C-alpha positions as CSV (number, residue, x, y, z in Angstrom):
1,X,0.3,0.0,-0.2
2,X,1.3,3.4,-0.8
3,X,2.1,5.5,2.1
4,X,2.9,2.6,4.7
5,X,5.7,0.8,3.7
6,X,8.9,0.2,1.3
7,X,11.7,-1.9,0.6
8,X,14.7,0.7,0.0
9,X,17.9,-0.3,-2.0
10,X,21.2,0.3,-0.5
11,X,21.7,2.9,-2.9
12,X,18.4,4.8,-2.0
13,X,19.8,4.7,1.6
14,X,23.3,6.2,0.6
15,X,21.3,8.7,-1.3
16,X,19.6,9.7,1.5
17,X,22.7,10.0,4.0
18,X,21.7,6.7,5.7
19,X,18.8,8.3,7.0
20,X,16.2,5.7,7.8
21,X,12.9,7.8,8.5
22,X,10.2,6.5,6.9
23,X,9.4,10.0,5.4
24,X,12.6,9.7,3.2
25,X,11.0,6.7,1.4
26,X,7.4,6.5,1.5
27,X,4.7,9.0,0.6
28,X,1.7,10.5,2.4
29,X,-1.6,8.2,0.9
30,X,-4.0,10.3,-1.0
31,X,-7.0,11.5,1.3
32,X,-10.6,11.1,-0.6
33,X,-12.9,13.9,0.0
34,X,-15.9,13.0,1.4
35,X,-17.8,16.4,0.7
36,X,-18.4,17.5,4.2
37,X,-17.2,21.2,4.4
38,X,-14.3,21.8,7.3
39,X,-16.7,24.0,9.3
40,X,-19.4,21.5,9.2
41,X,-17.1,18.7,10.1
42,X,-15.4,21.2,13.0
43,X,-18.9,22.1,14.4
44,X,-20.0,18.6,14.9
45,X,-16.6,17.2,16.0
46,X,-16.4,20.0,18.8
47,X,-19.9,19.3,20.0
48,X,-19.0,15.8,20.2
49,X,-15.9,16.4,22.3
50,X,-17.4,19.0,24.9
51,X,-20.2,16.2,25.4
52,X,-17.4,13.8,26.0
53,X,-15.5,16.3,28.2
54,X,-18.6,17.1,30.2
55,X,-19.2,13.2,30.9
56,X,-15.4,13.0,31.8
57,X,-16.0,15.4,34.4
58,X,-19.2,14.1,35.8
59,X,-17.1,10.7,36.1
60,X,-14.1,12.5,37.9
61,X,-16.7,13.6,40.4
62,X,-18.4,10.3,40.8
63,X,-15.0,8.5,41.2
64,X,-13.6,11.0,43.7
65,X,-17.1,10.5,45.6
66,X,-16.4,6.6,45.7
67,X,-12.4,7.2,46.6
68,X,-13.7,9.7,49.6
69,X,-16.4,7.2,50.6
70,X,-14.1,4.3,51.2
71,X,-11.1,6.5,52.8
72,X,-8.9,7.3,49.8
73,X,-9.9,10.9,49.3
74,X,-7.6,14.1,49.9
């Protein structure tokens, strides 16, 4: 698959001053356009992220309460 692996020859490695980082030898696979505008995608993703952050905060409070109840609170 393009962008994931490559068997480099010794000549290619020498030409790259023996640098073995993948970026020297493999490219980035082309991304397909799914037709969703950036702004629309960011609004949706940020809404999901904020919801997950709020859930995380509620879980933190619950966990702290449980730790307090069993004698391991601050």
